[in-house]
DOMI-596668 format. One record per residue (C-alpha): residue in three letters; x, y, z. Coordinates in pm, whole numbers, plus 50000, padded with zeros to 5 digits. Layout:
! residues N
+------+-------+-------+-------+
| code |    c1 |    c2 |    c3 |
+------+-------+-------+-------+
|  ALA |     X |     Y |     Z |
...
+------+-------+-------+-------+
//
This chain:
! residues 464
+------+-------+-------+-------+
| code |    c1 |    c2 |    c3 |
+------+-------+-------+-------+
|  MET | 52287 | 64804 | 96183 |
|  GLY | 52569 | 64986 | 95964 |
|  SER | 52803 | 64805 | 96130 |
|  SER | 52543 | 64466 | 96158 |
|  ASN | 52577 | 64502 | 95805 |
|  ASN | 52941 | 64551 | 95701 |
|  SER | 53004 | 64279 | 95924 |
|  MET | 52734 | 64043 | 95743 |
|  LYS | 52889 | 64096 | 95437 |
|  SER | 53274 | 64092 | 95536 |
|  LYS | 53184 | 63716 | 95652 |
|  THR | 53012 | 63656 | 95302 |
|  ASN | 53274 | 63772 | 95115 |
|  GLY | 53570 | 63549 | 95332 |
|  ILE | 53364 | 63233 | 95216 |
|  LEU | 53301 | 63279 | 94912 |
|  HIS | 53737 | 63369 | 94942 |
|  LYS | 53780 | 63080 | 95064 |
|  PHE | 53568 | 62841 | 94848 |
|  LEU | 53684 | 62962 | 94530 |
|  SER | 54074 | 62961 | 94687 |
|  LEU | 54045 | 62569 | 94656 |
|  PHE | 54028 | 62625 | 94250 |
|  ALA | 54282 | 62911 | 94174 |
|  THR | 54474 | 63197 | 94362 |
|  VAL | 54183 | 63443 | 94458 |
|  TYR | 54290 | 63749 | 94700 |
|  PRO | 54019 | 63929 | 94907 |
|  GLY | 53791 | 64137 | 94779 |
|  GLU | 53798 | 63957 | 94435 |
|  ALA | 53575 | 63680 | 94518 |
|  PRO | 53246 | 63899 | 94420 |
|  THR | 53318 | 63986 | 94087 |
|  ALA | 53472 | 63719 | 94012 |
|  LEU | 53167 | 63486 | 94080 |
|  LEU | 52938 | 63763 | 93909 |
|  LEU | 53145 | 63680 | 93588 |
|  THR | 53111 | 63341 | 93606 |
|  LEU | 52767 | 63347 | 93660 |
|  ASN | 52732 | 63593 | 93334 |
|  ILE | 52903 | 63355 | 93105 |
|  PHE | 52726 | 63046 | 93260 |
|  LEU | 52348 | 63219 | 93139 |
|  ILE | 52558 | 63271 | 92796 |
|  PHE | 52617 | 62969 | 92733 |
|  ALA | 52291 | 62796 | 92900 |
|  ALA | 52077 | 63062 | 92686 |
|  TYR | 52287 | 62893 | 92396 |
|  TYR | 52254 | 62562 | 92424 |
|  ILE | 51892 | 62627 | 92546 |
|  ILE | 51815 | 62705 | 92136 |
|  LYS | 52072 | 62508 | 92018 |
|  PRO | 51855 | 62213 | 91976 |
|  ILE | 51578 | 62441 | 91792 |
|  ARG | 51884 | 62496 | 91507 |
|  GLU | 51926 | 62106 | 91496 |
|  ALA | 51570 | 62029 | 91440 |
|  LEU | 51521 | 62266 | 91168 |
|  ILE | 51767 | 62237 | 90999 |
|  ILE | 51746 | 61839 | 90974 |
|  ALA | 51427 | 61814 | 90919 |
|  GLY | 51350 | 62124 | 90672 |
|  GLU | 51687 | 62046 | 90465 |
|  GLY | 51934 | 61756 | 90592 |
|  PRO | 52220 | 61763 | 90776 |
|  GLU | 52394 | 61814 | 90455 |
|  ILE | 52315 | 62160 | 90394 |
|  LYS | 52534 | 62187 | 90780 |
|  SER | 52870 | 62177 | 90651 |
|  TYR | 52717 | 62465 | 90342 |
|  LEU | 52588 | 62749 | 90522 |
|  SER | 52928 | 62738 | 90751 |
|  ALA | 53046 | 62926 | 90419 |
|  VAL | 52794 | 63152 | 90425 |
|  ILE | 52782 | 63187 | 90839 |
|  ALA | 53209 | 63271 | 90792 |
|  VAL | 53096 | 63528 | 90497 |
|  VAL | 52837 | 63695 | 90706 |
|  LEU | 53063 | 63734 | 91018 |
|  ILE | 53282 | 63942 | 90809 |
|  PHE | 53001 | 64218 | 90722 |
|  VAL | 52888 | 64135 | 91132 |
|  VAL | 53252 | 64203 | 91293 |
|  LYS | 53253 | 64566 | 91068 |
|  ALA | 52909 | 64655 | 91242 |
|  PHE | 53046 | 64568 | 91574 |
|  SER | 53373 | 64823 | 91570 |
|  GLY | 53139 | 65063 | 91396 |
|  ALA | 52937 | 65004 | 91787 |
|  SER | 53198 | 64970 | 91986 |
|  SER | 53309 | 65300 | 91865 |
|  ARG | 53021 | 65460 | 91892 |
|  PHE | 52921 | 65357 | 92228 |
|  PRO | 53138 | 65251 | 92535 |
|  ARG | 53165 | 64937 | 92712 |
|  GLN | 52792 | 64888 | 92896 |
|  LYS | 52591 | 65027 | 92643 |
|  LEU | 52790 | 64871 | 92392 |
|  ILE | 52683 | 64512 | 92535 |
|  THR | 52342 | 64636 | 92613 |
|  TRP | 52256 | 64737 | 92269 |
|  VAL | 52431 | 64408 | 92090 |
|  THR | 52226 | 64156 | 92354 |
|  LEU | 51904 | 64344 | 92286 |
|  PHE | 51941 | 64280 | 91893 |
|  PHE | 51987 | 63895 | 91982 |
|  VAL | 51700 | 63963 | 92200 |
|  SER | 51478 | 64100 | 91998 |
|  ASN | 51569 | 63866 | 91748 |
|  LEU | 51404 | 63549 | 91932 |
|  ALA | 51127 | 63737 | 91957 |
|  ILE | 51075 | 63801 | 91571 |
|  PHE | 51213 | 63424 | 91524 |
|  TYR | 50919 | 63346 | 91736 |
|  VAL | 50695 | 63491 | 91550 |
|  LEU | 50767 | 63358 | 91281 |
|  SER | 50720 | 63019 | 91356 |
|  PHE | 50323 | 63109 | 91350 |
|  THR | 50357 | 63244 | 90972 |
|  ASP | 50344 | 63028 | 90681 |
|  ILE | 50737 | 62979 | 90639 |
|  SER | 50881 | 62721 | 90509 |
|  LEU | 51046 | 62488 | 90715 |
|  GLY | 51386 | 62497 | 90494 |
|  THR | 51366 | 62847 | 90484 |
|  PHE | 51320 | 62914 | 90836 |
|  GLY | 51609 | 62639 | 90958 |
|  ILE | 51872 | 62803 | 90709 |
|  ILE | 51777 | 63144 | 90862 |
|  PHE | 51753 | 63035 | 91204 |
|  PHE | 52086 | 62846 | 91117 |
|  ILE | 52290 | 63091 | 91009 |
|  TRP | 52189 | 63354 | 91238 |
|  ILE | 52271 | 63149 | 91572 |
|  GLY | 52643 | 63088 | 91401 |
|  VAL | 52685 | 63449 | 91453 |
|  PHE | 52535 | 63452 | 91800 |
|  ASN | 52661 | 63133 | 91950 |
|  VAL | 53058 | 63308 | 91861 |
|  LEU | 52969 | 63706 | 91913 |
|  VAL | 52814 | 63721 | 92209 |
|  PRO | 53038 | 63541 | 92394 |
|  ALA | 53340 | 63731 | 92237 |
|  GLN | 53217 | 63992 | 92371 |
|  PHE | 53181 | 63909 | 92706 |
|  TRP | 53567 | 63847 | 92742 |
|  GLY | 53661 | 64149 | 92605 |
|  PHE | 53415 | 64262 | 92877 |
|  ALA | 53636 | 64052 | 93116 |
|  ASN | 53961 | 64141 | 92970 |
|  ASP | 53956 | 64477 | 93018 |
|  ILE | 53804 | 64424 | 93349 |
|  TYR | 54131 | 64262 | 93477 |
|  THR | 54481 | 64308 | 93447 |
|  PRO | 54750 | 64073 | 93282 |
|  GLU | 54826 | 63916 | 93643 |
|  GLU | 54438 | 63932 | 93786 |
|  GLY | 54290 | 63787 | 93472 |
|  SER | 54564 | 63478 | 93456 |
|  ARG | 54456 | 63401 | 93820 |
|  LEU | 54078 | 63472 | 93803 |
|  PHE | 54015 | 63369 | 93469 |
|  PRO | 54020 | 62981 | 93530 |
|  ILE | 53711 | 63031 | 93786 |
|  VAL | 53504 | 63246 | 93483 |
|  ALA | 53571 | 62977 | 93230 |
|  PHE | 53395 | 62725 | 93452 |
|  GLY | 53106 | 62935 | 93404 |
|  ALA | 53111 | 62852 | 93007 |
|  THR | 53216 | 62510 | 93061 |
|  PHE | 52935 | 62441 | 93343 |
|  GLY | 52670 | 62663 | 93157 |
|  GLY | 52696 | 62435 | 92806 |
|  PHE | 52605 | 62120 | 93048 |
|  PHE | 52356 | 62286 | 93182 |
|  GLY | 52189 | 62459 | 92912 |
|  SER | 52173 | 62089 | 92739 |
|  VAL | 52011 | 61948 | 93033 |
|  PHE | 51714 | 62196 | 93085 |
|  ALA | 51684 | 62215 | 92771 |
|  SER | 51588 | 61833 | 92715 |
|  LYS | 51327 | 61878 | 92981 |
|  LEU | 51213 | 62174 | 92834 |
|  VAL | 51118 | 62100 | 92499 |
|  GLU | 50836 | 61848 | 92668 |
|  ALA | 50758 | 62102 | 92900 |
|  ILE | 50676 | 62418 | 92654 |
|  GLY | 50790 | 62306 | 92300 |
|  LEU | 51024 | 62393 | 92057 |
|  TYR | 50958 | 62757 | 91944 |
|  ARG | 50863 | 62880 | 92329 |
|  MET | 51261 | 62764 | 92430 |
|  MET | 51342 | 63111 | 92218 |
|  LEU | 51172 | 63314 | 92495 |
|  VAL | 51376 | 63165 | 92765 |
|  SER | 51636 | 63210 | 92647 |
|  GLY | 51581 | 63553 | 92553 |
|  ALA | 51468 | 63594 | 92911 |
|  ILE | 51830 | 63455 | 93027 |
|  LEU | 51984 | 63739 | 92782 |
|  LEU | 51809 | 64009 | 92988 |
|  ILE | 51940 | 63910 | 93326 |
|  CYS | 52311 | 63878 | 93144 |
|  ILE | 52244 | 64287 | 93036 |
|  LEU | 52192 | 64356 | 93412 |
|  MET | 52439 | 64188 | 93501 |
|  ALA | 52696 | 64366 | 93328 |
|  TRP | 52551 | 64669 | 93422 |
|  ILE | 52631 | 64503 | 93761 |
|  ILE | 52971 | 64465 | 93693 |
|  HIS | 53111 | 64767 | 93507 |
|  ILE | 52940 | 65002 | 93822 |
|  ARG | 53115 | 64783 | 94127 |
|  GLU | 53447 | 64736 | 93894 |
|  THR | 53425 | 65127 | 93790 |
|  LYS | 53331 | 65253 | 94198 |
|  ARG | 53648 | 64957 | 94304 |
|  ALA | 53904 | 65118 | 94027 |
|  GLU | 53792 | 65438 | 94121 |
|  THR | 53952 | 65400 | 94529 |
|  LYS | 54321 | 65256 | 94376 |
|  ILE | 54456 | 65583 | 94428 |
|  SER | 54794 | 65630 | 94241 |
|  GLU | 55103 | 65752 | 94373 |
|  ASN | 55054 | 66135 | 94220 |
|  GLY | 54729 | 66131 | 94374 |
|  LYS | 54497 | 66072 | 94065 |
|  ALA | 54253 | 65796 | 93957 |
|  GLN | 54346 | 65511 | 93750 |
|  PRO | 54278 | 65647 | 93394 |
|  GLN | 54150 | 65328 | 93283 |
|  VAL | 53832 | 65392 | 93465 |
|  GLU | 53791 | 65732 | 93233 |
|  ASP | 53884 | 65516 | 92974 |
|  THR | 53575 | 65283 | 93043 |
|  GLU | 53333 | 65515 | 93064 |
|  LYS | 53419 | 65634 | 92623 |
|  PRO | 53358 | 65453 | 92301 |
|  LEU | 53692 | 65341 | 92144 |
|  LYS | 53832 | 65433 | 91936 |
|  LYS | 53808 | 65444 | 91564 |
|  GLY | 53893 | 65116 | 91366 |
|  GLY | 53819 | 64792 | 91228 |
|  GLY | 53864 | 64503 | 91398 |
|  PHE | 53999 | 64297 | 91103 |
|  LYS | 54269 | 64567 | 91044 |
|  LEU | 54390 | 64534 | 91396 |
|  VAL | 54458 | 64169 | 91337 |
|  PHE | 54608 | 64196 | 91047 |
|  LYS | 54841 | 64517 | 91185 |
|  LYS | 54980 | 64340 | 91486 |
|  ARG | 55173 | 64072 | 91417 |
|  TYR | 55063 | 63899 | 91822 |
|  LEU | 54725 | 63891 | 91673 |
|  LEU | 54768 | 63737 | 91354 |
|  TYR | 54932 | 63464 | 91502 |
|  ILE | 54637 | 63410 | 91771 |
|  ALA | 54414 | 63442 | 91481 |
|  PHE | 54536 | 63131 | 91294 |
|  PHE | 54564 | 62950 | 91569 |
|  VAL | 54269 | 62994 | 91641 |
|  LEU | 54173 | 62909 | 91286 |
|  LEU | 54405 | 62584 | 91301 |
|  LEU | 54275 | 62477 | 91669 |
|  ASN | 53886 | 62445 | 91459 |
|  PHE | 54042 | 62313 | 91186 |
|  ILE | 54243 | 62030 | 91347 |
|  ASN | 53888 | 61969 | 91558 |
|  THR | 53643 | 61960 | 91284 |
|  ASN | 53874 | 61702 | 91102 |
|  GLY | 53839 | 61500 | 91409 |
|  GLU | 53471 | 61518 | 91436 |
|  PHE | 53462 | 61404 | 91068 |
|  ILE | 53718 | 61116 | 91163 |
|  LEU | 53542 | 61022 | 91482 |
|  GLY | 53203 | 60995 | 91281 |
|  LYS | 53315 | 60783 | 90999 |
|  TYR | 53471 | 60501 | 91306 |
|  VAL | 53102 | 60547 | 91454 |
|  GLU | 52958 | 60483 | 91130 |
|  THR | 53139 | 60256 | 90981 |
|  THR | 53107 | 60040 | 91347 |
|  ALA | 52748 | 60064 | 91400 |
|  HIS | 52686 | 59892 | 90991 |
|  GLU | 52899 | 59638 | 91157 |
|  VAL | 52743 | 59535 | 91483 |
|  VAL | 52394 | 59570 | 91375 |
|  GLU | 52452 | 59324 | 91084 |
|  LEU | 52655 | 59091 | 91309 |
|  GLY | 52369 | 59105 | 91581 |
|  GLN | 52593 | 59248 | 91859 |
|  SER | 52404 | 59592 | 91931 |
|  GLU | 52223 | 59483 | 92181 |
|  GLY | 51844 | 59469 | 91961 |
|  LEU | 51929 | 59880 | 91851 |
|  ASN | 51991 | 59925 | 91501 |
|  THR | 52194 | 60162 | 91317 |
|  GLU | 52077 | 60570 | 91409 |
|  GLU | 51965 | 60395 | 91767 |
|  TYR | 52354 | 60290 | 91788 |
|  VAL | 52443 | 60613 | 91656 |
|  GLY | 52270 | 60799 | 91905 |
|  LYS | 52365 | 60619 | 92222 |
|  PHE | 52727 | 60613 | 92102 |
|  TYR | 52741 | 61029 | 92110 |
|  ALA | 52495 | 61066 | 92384 |
|  ASP | 52792 | 60849 | 92614 |
|  PHE | 53070 | 61076 | 92421 |
|  TYR | 52909 | 61380 | 92517 |
|  LYS | 52811 | 61333 | 92849 |
|  TYR | 53229 | 61226 | 92942 |
|  GLN | 53323 | 61469 | 92707 |
|  ASN | 53099 | 61724 | 92978 |
|  LEU | 53243 | 61584 | 93234 |
|  PHE | 53570 | 61579 | 93154 |
|  ALA | 53570 | 61910 | 93083 |
|  ILE | 53408 | 62066 | 93436 |
|  LEU | 53689 | 61915 | 93640 |
|  ILE | 53951 | 61971 | 93398 |
|  GLN | 53849 | 62333 | 93400 |
|  LEU | 53806 | 62291 | 93814 |
|  PHE | 54090 | 62126 | 93917 |
|  LEU | 54373 | 62154 | 93646 |
|  VAL | 54347 | 62472 | 93462 |
|  SER | 54434 | 62705 | 93772 |
|  ARG | 54722 | 62540 | 93848 |
|  ILE | 54855 | 62471 | 93545 |
|  PHE | 54865 | 62866 | 93435 |
|  LYS | 55057 | 62876 | 93803 |
|  TRP | 55306 | 62596 | 93677 |
|  VAL | 55403 | 62727 | 93332 |
|  GLY | 55239 | 63048 | 93268 |
|  VAL | 54975 | 63105 | 92995 |
|  ARG | 55264 | 63057 | 92735 |
|  GLY | 55292 | 62770 | 92836 |
|  ALA | 54941 | 62634 | 92881 |
|  ILE | 54907 | 62732 | 92517 |
|  PHE | 55099 | 62397 | 92420 |
|  VAL | 54911 | 62141 | 92594 |
|  LEU | 54605 | 62063 | 92311 |
|  PRO | 54808 | 62098 | 92045 |
|  PHE | 55041 | 61828 | 92183 |
|  ILE | 54752 | 61586 | 92270 |
|  ALA | 54558 | 61658 | 91971 |
|  LEU | 54929 | 61511 | 91825 |
|  GLY | 54948 | 61233 | 91992 |
|  GLY | 54613 | 61127 | 91956 |
|  TYR | 54620 | 61175 | 91576 |
|  ALA | 54923 | 60938 | 91614 |
|  PHE | 54743 | 60675 | 91729 |
|  ILE | 54458 | 60713 | 91524 |
|  ALA | 54689 | 60733 | 91236 |
|  ILE | 54840 | 60422 | 91258 |
|  GLY | 54505 | 60250 | 91264 |
|  ALA | 54307 | 60257 | 91616 |
|  SER | 53993 | 60145 | 91746 |
|  LEU | 53633 | 60296 | 91774 |
|  LEU | 53721 | 60299 | 92146 |
|  ILE | 54081 | 60496 | 92093 |
|  VAL | 53884 | 60730 | 91882 |
|  LYS | 53642 | 60833 | 92104 |
|  TRP | 53847 | 60886 | 92417 |
|  VAL | 54121 | 61072 | 92185 |
|  LYS | 53830 | 61255 | 92074 |
|  THR | 53689 | 61312 | 92469 |
|  THR | 54079 | 61433 | 92539 |
|  GLU | 54108 | 61658 | 92259 |
|  ASN | 53747 | 61861 | 92314 |
|  ALA | 53749 | 61809 | 92705 |
|  THR | 54109 | 61996 | 92698 |
|  ASP | 53962 | 62247 | 92427 |
|  TYR | 53660 | 62381 | 92577 |
|  SER | 53832 | 62424 | 92928 |
|  LEU | 54188 | 62488 | 92955 |
|  MET | 54196 | 62597 | 92572 |
|  ASN | 53927 | 62818 | 92608 |
|  THR | 54065 | 63002 | 92964 |
|  THR | 54443 | 63010 | 92747 |
|  ARG | 54287 | 63186 | 92435 |
|  HIS | 54102 | 63469 | 92633 |
|  ALA | 54408 | 63560 | 92862 |
|  LEU | 54619 | 63606 | 92561 |
|  PHE | 54408 | 63928 | 92521 |
|  LEU | 54470 | 64018 | 92906 |
|  ILE | 54752 | 64214 | 92734 |
|  THR | 54620 | 64359 | 92438 |
|  SER | 54482 | 64763 | 92399 |
|  ARG | 54100 | 64827 | 92501 |
|  GLU | 54036 | 64823 | 92088 |
|  GLU | 54200 | 64493 | 92029 |
|  LYS | 54047 | 64299 | 92341 |
|  TYR | 53670 | 64378 | 92198 |
|  LYS | 53769 | 64492 | 91794 |
|  ALA | 54041 | 64227 | 91723 |
|  LYS | 53912 | 63976 | 91948 |
|  ALA | 53574 | 63971 | 91771 |
|  ALA | 53733 | 63964 | 91420 |
|  ILE | 53945 | 63634 | 91551 |
|  ASP | 53653 | 63471 | 91792 |
|  THR | 53423 | 63526 | 91526 |
|  PHE | 53547 | 63464 | 91163 |
|  PHE | 53882 | 63303 | 91162 |
|  HIS | 53653 | 63051 | 91447 |
|  ARG | 53428 | 63018 | 91134 |
|  SER | 53715 | 62953 | 90861 |
|  GLY | 53855 | 62675 | 91049 |
|  ASP | 53457 | 62477 | 90954 |
|  VAL | 53513 | 62559 | 90582 |
|  LEU | 53806 | 62504 | 90535 |
|  SER | 53749 | 62124 | 90742 |
|  ALA | 53426 | 62091 | 90467 |
|  LEU | 53674 | 62131 | 90204 |
|  VAL | 53951 | 61904 | 90286 |
|  VAL | 53650 | 61678 | 90349 |
|  PHE | 53502 | 61706 | 90027 |
|  ILE | 53848 | 61734 | 89849 |
|  GLY | 53986 | 61402 | 90052 |
|  SER | 53634 | 61179 | 90037 |
|  THR | 53539 | 61299 | 89636 |
|  TYR | 53865 | 61261 | 89444 |
|  LEU | 54170 | 61159 | 89673 |
|  THR | 54001 | 60917 | 89825 |
|  LEU | 54185 | 60920 | 90150 |
|  SER | 54038 | 60680 | 90487 |
|  SER | 54052 | 60778 | 90837 |
|  THR | 54383 | 60701 | 90884 |
|  GLY | 54447 | 60962 | 90574 |
|  PHE | 54255 | 61269 | 90778 |
|  ALA | 54438 | 61196 | 91062 |
|  GLY | 54777 | 61171 | 90922 |
|  PHE | 54651 | 61559 | 90749 |
|  ASN | 54570 | 61645 | 91062 |
|  ILE | 54923 | 61555 | 91215 |
|  VAL | 55105 | 61760 | 90974 |
|  LEU | 54802 | 62030 | 91114 |
|  CYS | 54938 | 62012 | 91496 |
|  LEU | 55284 | 62022 | 91391 |
|  ILE | 55250 | 62401 | 91210 |
|  TRP | 54992 | 62508 | 91529 |
|  ILE | 55246 | 62418 | 91763 |
|  CYS | 55459 | 62625 | 91552 |
|  LEU | 55213 | 62913 | 91578 |
|  GLY | 55187 | 62853 | 91917 |
|  VAL | 55592 | 62942 | 91934 |
|  LEU | 55580 | 63242 | 91776 |
|  ILE | 55215 | 63362 | 92002 |
|  ALA | 55464 | 63246 | 92352 |
|  ARG | 55733 | 63478 | 92202 |
|  GLU | 55522 | 63759 | 92104 |
|  HIS | 55313 | 63772 | 92512 |
|  LYS | 55650 | 63724 | 92698 |
|  LYS | 55817 | 64033 | 92461 |
|  LEU | 55468 | 64229 | 92493 |
|  LEU | 55444 | 64167 | 92882 |
|  GLY | 55793 | 64292 | 92935 |
|  GLU | 55715 | 64668 | 92708 |
|  ALA | 55409 | 64705 | 92954 |
|  ALA | 55626 | 64583 | 93188 |
|  SER | 55921 | 64845 | 93153 |
|  LYS | 55664 | 65138 | 93059 |
|  GLU | 55442 | 65085 | 93452 |
|  ARG | 55750 | 65095 | 93568 |
|  ALA | 55822 | 65426 | 93376 |
|  GLU | 55577 | 65607 | 93497 |
+------+-------+-------+-------+
//
């Protein structure tokens, strides 16, 4: 009976291995954990996109869209304290308990928000609080997951398997947004919070399964001197004391990544503003000329963005499945750093010399799809060569505060450029070109440090 079960398990693993090998280089025995991690991040992003429509509904109905840009600055400030709290917790709990308690905290918050929806709290106040909360949730929980994934894989393993794992995030966003549109009609807006919370509870269970599986697998890897690998013992301990921001500013490699991520979001958010201006102008023109096929201005804009997000998500999925692993194989993580910056540079150059809405649409579609697939995977893979403290604490600081700081800078530039400098869309595109050049320079610095650190790690491993 035991032999039959082992044979069945081996056959299943063989099928999984062959299937995943279509998209990346997967060695025997690696498929189960890779799929579990993929499913875990898929559920995290699905949970986020299920409650994302609640955020939009509350803030727009309660305070209006203008307040969103102001709240990005509030979120950035809040994240300073959140990162400090997360760093403190990671120095107190081992990784599996850290993930459990942090995720349970957000689950409990969703339950509280659901109860508050039955109280007399004003829609505007409720919307602002929920908007700030979700602004923390949607960056901290994924950052925590990727710290976990980085902790499991070696740099060589991660560079091969992260393209598969990151597909879960890409597809999770797509699935969650489609599922949310069905849920809101079936159960109403606020009950979607409970659905999201239930999904996050499953994520806790999956993190424990992955942790136990990988701990046992690592224990079977015996080093030449007959002792278990030291990282096995490390995973059962809390991290060393020290804050995430301190780690970032202490190491050039991490500081370069922090400003690289800041510029990434700065440029992308500026681009969203440029696209919005083009859409606004075009919508008024076609409606006035009677060329909108009976749609009013709001309906025309809504239809445009529905198509835009559809193609953006579709392209992101295709790039993640068929290109990311191959790009990693051809040019490595260091080469992959430059793909999006050069795409953005070329795209904004087209816009700066004058482009139609169709050109701007496809520029942003390509930029966003590459960001959500290749660049997303690359950003996380850069941490494979860092210490455990840096994987959790420094990464949390970069993926939360520095990421959101890009939104704040963009809001500031848009305000100054529109109010005092009266910049046109082509003017903002020109500003983005300058940022892209700085972005590429930062990529060069990151690539140099990555090569240096990887070489030092290899030398240390040979010495041991």
